[in-house]
Structure formats: structure tokens, C-alpha cells
C-alpha positions in Angstrom: 0.0 0.0 0.0 2.8 2.4 0.9 4.6 1.7 -2.4 1.3 2.4 -4.3 0.9 5.7 -2.4 4.5 6.7 -3.2 4.0 5.9 -6.9 0.9 8.1 -6.9 2.8 10.9 -5.2 5.6 10.7 -7.7 3.1 10.8 -10.6 1.7 13.9 -8.9 5.1 15.6 -9.0 5.5 14.7 -12.6 2.1 16.2 -13.4 3.1 19.3 -11.6 6.3 19.5 -13.6 4.6 19.1 -17.0 1.8 21.6 -16.1 4.6 24.1 -15.1 6.2 23.7 -18.5 3.0 23.6 -20.6 0.4 25.6 -18.6 1.1 28.6 -20.9 0.4 26.5 -24.0 -2.9 25.5 -22.6 -3.8 29.1 -21.9 -2.7 30.3 -25.3 -3.5 27.6 -27.8 -5.5 24.7 -26.4 -8.0 26.1 -24.0 -7.8 29.9 -24.4 -11.3 30.3 -23.0 -10.1 28.9 -19.7 -7.0 31.0 -19.4 -7.9 32.6 -16.1 -8.8 29.4 -14.2 -5.7 27.6 -15.7 -3.6 30.3 -13.9 -3.9 28.2 -10.7 -4.1 24.8 -12.4 -1.2 23.5 -10.3 -2.7 24.6 -6.9 -5.0 21.5 -6.5 -2.0 19.2 -7.2 0.1 21.0 -4.7 -2.6 20.7 -2.0 -3.2 17.1 -2.9 0.5 16.3 -2.6 0.7 17.9 0.8 -2.4 16.1 2.2 -1.4 12.8 0.7 2.2 12.9 1.9 1.1 13.7 5.4 -1.6 11.0 5.4 1.0 8.4 4.3 3.5 9.6 6.9 6.0 10.3 4.0 6.4 13.9 5.2 5.8 16.0 8.2 6.3 19.8 8.7 9.8 20.8 9.7 10.9 23.9 11.6 11.0 26.0 8.4 7.4 25.1 7.5 6.0 25.5 11.0 7.6 29.0 11.3 6.3 29.9 7.8 2.8 28.7 8.7 2.9 30.8 11.9 3.9 33.9 10.0 1.2 33.2 7.3 -1.6 32.9 9.9 -0.6 36.2 11.5 -0.3 37.9 8.1 -3.7 36.5 7.1 -5.4 37.9 10.2 -3.8 41.3 9.7 -4.9 41.3 6.1 -8.5 40.9 7.0 -8.6 43.3 9.9 -5.9 45.9 9.1 -5.1 45.4 5.4 -7.2 45.4 2.3 -9.8 43.0 3.8 -10.6 41.1 0.6 -11.0 37.5 1.5 -10.4 36.1 -2.0 -7.2 38.1 -2.5 -6.0 37.1 1.0 -6.6 33.4 0.3 -4.8 33.8 -3.1 -1.8 35.3 -1.3 -2.0 32.8 1.6 -1.6 29.8 -0.7 2.0 30.9 -1.5 3.4 30.4 1.9 0.9 27.9 3.2 1.1 25.4 0.3 3.9 26.2 -2.1 6.7 26.8 0.4 6.1 23.4 2.1 6.1 21.8 -1.4 9.9 22.2 -1.5 10.2 19.7 1.3 7.3 17.5 0.1 8.9 17.0 -3.3 12.2 16.4 -1.6 10.6 13.6 0.5 8.8 12.0 -2.4 11.6 12.0 -5.0 14.9 10.2 -4.9 18.1 11.2 -6.6 17.3 8.8 -9.5 14.0 10.5 -10.0 15.7 13.9 -10.2 18.1 12.6 -12.9 15.1 11.1 -14.8 13.4 14.4 -14.8 16.6 16.0 -16.0 16.8 13.6 -18.9 13.2 14.4 -20.0 14.1 18.1 -19.6 16.9 17.7 -22.2 14.3 16.4 -24.7 11.9 19.2 -23.9 14.7 21.7 -24.3 15.3 20.7 -27.9 11.6 21.1 -28.8 11.4 24.4 -26.8 14.3 26.0 -28.8 12.8 24.9 -32.1 9.5 26.6 -31.0 11.4 29.7 -29.9 13.1 29.9 -33.3 9.8 29.7 -35.1 8.3 32.3 -32.8 11.4 34.6 -33.2 11.2 34.6 -37.0 7.3 34.7 -37.3 5.2 37.8 -37.1 3.2 38.6 -34.0 0.0 37.9 -35.9 1.1 34.2 -36.4 -0.8 31.5 -34.5 2.4 30.4 -32.8 2.7 33.9 -31.3 -0.8 34.2 -29.9 -1.1 35.6 -26.4 -3.0 34.5 -23.4 -6.7 33.7 -24.1 -5.9 33.7 -27.8 -4.9 37.3 -27.9 -4.2 38.2 -31.6 -1.9 41.1 -30.7 0.8 38.5 -29.9 2.8 37.3 -26.9 6.0 39.0 -27.9 7.5 41.6 -25.6 10.1 44.4 -25.9 10.7 44.7 -29.6 14.4 45.0 -30.7 15.4 45.6 -34.3 12.0 44.3 -35.5 12.3 41.2 -33.4 10.4 40.4 -30.1 11.3 38.5 -27.0 9.2 35.4 -27.2 7.8 33.2 -24.4 8.0 29.6 -25.9 5.2 27.5 -24.3 5.0 29.9 -21.3 2.5 32.7 -20.6 5.2 35.3 -20.5 8.9 35.7 -21.2 10.0 35.2 -17.6 8.9 31.6 -17.7 11.1 30.9 -20.7 14.1 32.5 -19.0 13.5 30.4 -15.9 13.2 27.3 -18.0 16.6 27.8 -19.7 18.3 28.5 -16.4 16.7 25.3 -15.0 17.8 23.3 -18.1 21.3 24.7 -18.0 21.9 23.2 -14.6 21.1 19.7 -15.9 23.0 20.1 -19.2 26.2 21.1 -17.3 25.7 18.3 -14.8 25.3 15.6 -17.4 28.5 16.7 -19.2 30.3 16.1 -15.9 28.5 13.1 -14.5 27.2 10.6 -16.9 28.8 7.4 -15.5 25.6 5.5 -15.4 24.7 6.6 -19.0 21.6 8.5 -17.8 21.7 10.4 -21.1 22.9 9.3 -24.5 25.7 11.5 -26.0 23.5 12.3 -29.0 20.8 13.7 -26.8 23.3 15.6 -24.7 25.0 17.2 -27.7 21.6 18.2 -29.3 20.3 19.7 -26.0 23.6 21.6 -25.5 23.4 23.1 -29.0 19.7 24.0 -28.3 20.7 25.7 -25.0 23.4 27.8 -26.7 21.1 28.7 -29.6 18.4 29.8 -27.1 20.6 32.7 -25.8 20.3 34.9 -28.8 16.9 33.6 -30.0 15.3 34.4 -26.6 16.9 37.9 -26.7 17.1 37.6 -22.9 19.9 38.8 -20.8 18.5 36.7 -18.0 19.1 33.5 -19.9 22.7 34.6 -20.6 23.3 35.5 -17.0 21.7 32.2 -15.7 24.0 30.1 -17.9 27.0 32.3 -16.9 26.1 31.7 -13.2 26.0 27.9 -13.8 29.4 28.2 -15.5 30.8 30.0 -12.4 29.3 27.3 -10.1 31.1 24.7 -12.3 34.4 26.5 -11.8 33.9 26.4 -8.0 33.9 22.6 -8.1 37.6 22.6 -8.9 38.3 24.4 -5.7 36.6 21.7 -3.7 37.7 18.7 -5.8 40.6 19.3 -8.2 40.0 16.0 -10.0 37.2 17.8 -12.0 39.8 20.2 -13.6 40.3 18.1 -16.7 36.6 17.8 -17.1 36.1 21.5 -16.9 38.9 22.1 -19.5 37.3 19.6 -21.9 33.9 21.2 -21.4 35.1 24.7 -22.1 36.7 23.4 -25.4 33.4 21.8 -26.4 31.5 25.0 -25.5 33.7 27.1 -27.7 33.4 24.6 -30.5 29.6 24.6 -30.3 29.6 28.4 -30.6 31.9 28.4 -33.6 29.8 25.8 -35.4 26.5 27.7 -34.7 28.0 31.0 -35.8 28.2 29.6 -39.4 24.4 29.5 -39.7 22.6 32.6 -40.8 19.7 32.2 -38.3 22.2 32.2 -35.5 24.0 35.3 -36.9 20.7 37.2 -37.1 19.7 36.2 -33.6 23.1 37.1 -32.2 23.1 40.5 -33.8 19.6 41.2 -32.3 20.7 39.9 -28.9 23.8 42.0 -29.0 21.8 45.2 -29.8 19.4 44.4 -27.0 22.2 43.7 -24.6 24.0 47.0 -25.3 21.0 49.2 -25.4 19.5 47.8 -22.2 22.8 48.0 -20.3 23.3 51.6 -21.3 19.9 52.6 -20.1 20.4 50.8 -16.8 24.0 51.8 -16.1 25.8 48.8 -17.4 26.1 45.3 -16.0 27.1 46.7 -12.6 24.1 49.0 -12.6 21.8 46.1 -13.5 23.2 44.0 -10.6 23.2 46.8 -8.0 19.8 48.1 -9.0 17.9 44.9 -9.5 19.4 42.8 -6.8 21.1 44.8 -4.1 19.1 47.9 -4.8 15.8 46.1 -4.7 16.7 44.6 -1.3 17.9 47.9 0.2 14.9 49.9 -1.2 12.4 47.4 0.2 13.9 47.8 3.7 14.2 51.6 3.9 10.9 52.4 2.1 9.1 54.7 4.5 5.8 54.5 2.6 5.4 50.8 3.5 2.7 50.1 6.1 4.2 48.7 9.3 1.3 46.1 9.5 1.3 45.5 5.8 -1.3 46.2 3.1 -2.4 42.6 3.0 -1.6 39.2 1.4 -2.1 38.9 -2.3 -2.2 42.6 -3.0 1.2 42.6 -4.7 0.1 40.1 -7.3 -1.6 40.8 -10.7 -4.6 38.8 -9.5 -4.8 41.0 -6.4 -4.4 44.2 -8.4 -7.2 43.1 -10.8 -9.6 42.3 -8.0 -8.8 45.3 -5.8 -8.1 48.0 -8.3 -9.6 46.6 -11.5 -6.4 46.6 -13.4 -3.2 44.6 -13.8 0.0 46.1 -12.4 2.2 46.4 -9.3 0.1 48.0 -6.5 3.0 47.5 -4.1 6.4 46.6 -5.6 7.8 44.9 -8.7 10.7 43.5 -6.5 10.1 40.4 -4.4 11.5 41.8 -1.1 9.4 45.0 -1.6 6.3 42.9 -2.2 6.8 40.7 0.9 7.4 43.6 3.2 4.6 45.6 1.6 2.0 42.8 1.9 3.0 41.4 5.4 4.5 44.5 7.0 8.1 45.1 8.2 8.4 42.5 10.9 6.7 39.6 9.3 8.1 40.4 5.9 11.7 40.4 7.3 11.0 37.1 9.0 10.0 35.5 5.7 13.0 36.9 4.0 15.3 35.5 6.7 13.6 32.1 6.4 14.4 32.1 2.7 17.9 33.3 3.2 18.6 30.7 5.9 17.3 27.9 3.7 19.5 29.0 0.8 22.6 29.2 3.1 21.9 25.7 4.5 21.3 24.1 1.1 24.4 25.8 -0.4 26.5 24.5 2.5 25.3 21.0 2.2 25.6 21.0 -1.6 29.2 22.3 -1.2 30.1 19.5 1.2 28.6 16.8 -1.0 31.0 17.7 -3.8 33.8 16.0 -1.9 31.7 12.8 -1.8 31.3 12.8 -5.5 27.6 14.0 -5.5 27.8 17.2 -7.6 24.1 17.2 -8.7 22.9 19.4 -5.8 25.6 22.0 -6.4 24.7 22.3 -10.1 21.0 22.6 -9.2 21.9 25.3 -6.7 23.4 27.3 -9.6 19.8 27.9 -10.7 18.1 27.5 -7.3 20.1 30.0 -5.2 18.6 33.2 -6.6 15.1 31.9 -7.2 14.9 30.4 -3.7 16.3 33.6 -2.2 14.6 36.3 -4.2 12.4 34.6 -6.9 9.0 36.3 -7.4 6.3 34.3 -5.5 3.5 36.5 -6.7 4.0 35.3 -10.3 2.6 31.7 -10.7 5.3 30.4 -13.1 8.1 31.7 -10.9 6.4 30.3 -7.9 6.1 26.9 -9.6 9.8 26.9 -10.4 10.7 27.9 -6.8 8.8 24.9 -5.4 10.1 22.5 -8.1 13.8 23.4 -8.0 13.8 23.5 -4.2 12.3 20.0 -4.0 14.7 18.6 -6.6 17.7 20.0 -4.7 16.5 18.4 -1.4 15.9 15.1 -3.2 19.2 15.1 -5.0 21.0 15.3 -1.6 19.8 11.8 -0.7 22.1 8.8 -0.9 22.6 7.7 -4.5 20.9 4.3 -4.8 22.9 3.4 -7.8 26.1 4.2 -5.9 24.9 1.9 -3.1 24.1 -0.9 -5.5 27.5 -0.4 -7.1 29.3 -0.6 -3.8 27.3 -3.7 -2.8 28.3 -5.3 -6.1 32.0 -4.5 -5.4 31.6 -6.0 -1.9 30.1 -9.2 -3.3 32.9 -9.4 -5.9 35.5 -9.0 -3.1 33.9 -11.8 -1.0 33.9 -14.1 -4.1 37.5 -13.3 -4.8 38.4 -14.1 -1.1 36.5 -17.4 -1.3 38.4 -18.3 -4.4 41.7 -17.5 -2.8 40.9 -19.7 0.2 39.9 -22.6 -2.0 43.2 -22.2 -4.0 45.2 -22.1 -0.7 43.5 -25.3 0.5 44.2 -27.1 -2.8 47.9 -26.0 -2.6 48.0 -27.1 1.0 46.8 -30.6 0.0 
């Protein structure tokens, strides 16, 4: 019975994963008339996973979850009596910390390391198809069916035109989902180049997915995609400091990477996309003060501005108000009623004290996972470290009010926790070695007895 429950829960996680990747496609092309309800299509699955896991004693709330639930209850009460007072908006905001935050540990309890690698292999296949779709969207007019927006919007789903080309969303509702997808994929692509001893991925698939990932950088016209891949590359370099045996692998990987780029640069579609991306990169950096300005303003500036903002209510304006759904229900329009940044939204919705507590919970979780992933490198388990290359920023400062970003937060957090478990294949391998050693010893004893006779 327990094995059946575990299998059902694993299937639930897989369904959550596929809906995260293809929810936008459902809202744009398959069921455009249900685009608004499909916005929360993953919520029932998340709730079911939590209830089912608790009933089967596969998971119980830890200190992180208990503290987050306590803060959530207080924030919910303040929302109704001091904040905006809209029950529906409050419940929409409550689900983030009450359901999705625990999902990190629930997925971590349900999945094993082998499940994580299986998901990564499927992701490599999806990555190839996603990049082909992005290429078609990139070179197609906004009026084309493939570029329709949410609810079948004929104006198109492209965003931020650059030299007559738009940033496209792939299967997602908006471009941020595509950027998160490629950052997520990059962690697995880099990992499988380093660790493929059990042939989890065929070399043909790995080569094809790597080329698709590199081609996606200019085709997406997204600096975020570029930076996420760069961060994964930096995390890869840190591995050498912990375990020098990986130096030769890194050197070989860099050569392969340069080779891929040189080959891609011979194709006209790649040259066009690269020129467009370069123009977007230069113009955006100039308007935002260069790469340093982007980092300081978007990351450090967003944190600092959220803390020192004197306009924020001490008790908070109320859960859910910082989301697009909350803005639509409260103000009748889409937009940021509180703050575009995540820290500003948390403090704006929950108030200074509760908002800071939630930020500290997220920061503590990231530090703990980073530390454990770093220590596991020495044992040969480098998967958590590669996943943290994508997970660090989204766990720390990823936007919870945006459903796609929230989904990636829960998924990558859960996969990181699951990847830190003991490698069952490694255990089986060690057991096989032990059996072989015993057999060899027995043969030696038999040989000694025969020689003695």
C-alpha cells in the first residue's frame, strides 16, 4: 500500500512538472477560453501532494514550514482586519506560503536522486523542442498563430521589440517563464557533461540539447538567460576548488562549448539572432547603467529599497495585494500595487516585521542548502551543487506572486533536497563490489586449501 501511495505521489510531482512547462500553452493555444482558471491549475495538485504525503507519513512539517505557517496565519489575520480586507485576494496570497513553500520539502521527501536525474533527462528532450519553437516564434510575425497571447490574444505574446524582433515566451505565458526554463535546463546540461557514468543520457541527446541551449541565448533575446547560464558556469568552476579531479573535465567542457559556438556561428539564423541579442544587450545595459548597474539596482538595490521604504505600512497592506490577480480584484487593473521586486512585495504585503522574517527564512534555507551541496562535492555527488546554480537566486529572491516563478521555486527547491539523498545506484554499485570481493576471497581460500593438499 505504501509503495502504491509513493508511486501516486511521484506521478503527482511529474504532473506538476509538466503543467509548469505547458500551462502557458494550454492558456494560449489549447483552452484559451479557460486562461484565467488555468492560472492556478497547479494549486490543487500542490494541495493534494501535501495532504497525501502527510496521510501516508511520508512527510511532516519541519521547523522551516512550522515557522512559515505561523507567519502566514498572522499575516492573514492582519490582512482581513488591518489590510485590504478582501478574503479572496487574501486566500490567493496565503496559498504561496501555506502550500507552495512546504512543497519544497514535500517533493524532496517524495523524489529520490534517481527521479531527479530522470526528470533532467526528460528536460533535455523538452529543451530541444522548446528551442525549435522559440526559433519559429522569433522569425514569425506577432500575428502568427504560434505567437498568440493568453486567451488567444491576436496582438501576440512577444515583448520588448528589438530591431523588429520580439522577446518570445515559448510555451509559457510570459517571457520570464522561458528565462527560468533555460536556467533550470542549464543546470542539468552542465551536470550531465560532468557526471554521466551510469549513462543516464545518450551522448547524441546531450549534444543536441547543449546546442539547443546555446542557440536559445540569442533567440530568446534575454539577458536573464545569458546570466543564468553564466552563473551555472561559475558554479562549475567552483567545483575545482573543492575537488581538483574535476579540472580536466572543466577544461574539456570549455573546449566543447567554444566549439559549439563556432559551429553555430556559421548559420545565418544564429548570426541574425546574435546581432539582435547584441543590440538588446548593449541598449539595455546603457539605459540601466551597465552590468554593474543592473546587478546593483535589480538585486542589491531592490533589497535595500524594500527595507528603507518609508511608505510601506508597518502592519502590511495585505496578502495577495502585490500580485496581478490581487491588483485586478482590488483596483480593477493589472499592475504592481506594491512593488515589482520580491522583497518589496513581501514587506509591503506582510508588514516590516513579518516580511523580514519570511526573507530571513528564505535566506537561511539557501545558506543551509548551499553549505550541504558544497560539502557533498567531496563525496562525488555534484548534482545538488549544479542545481543550486539555478536554485540559489530563485529560492532567495524569486518572485512568488508570479505563478510560473512560484512553480519553479517549489520544483527546484524540492529537486535540490531530493538530490542530496544517498545515491541508490552508488549503493548498488558498492554492494556489487563487496560481493565481488567476497567471491575473490573465497576463491583465494579454495586455492590455498588445494595448494596445501
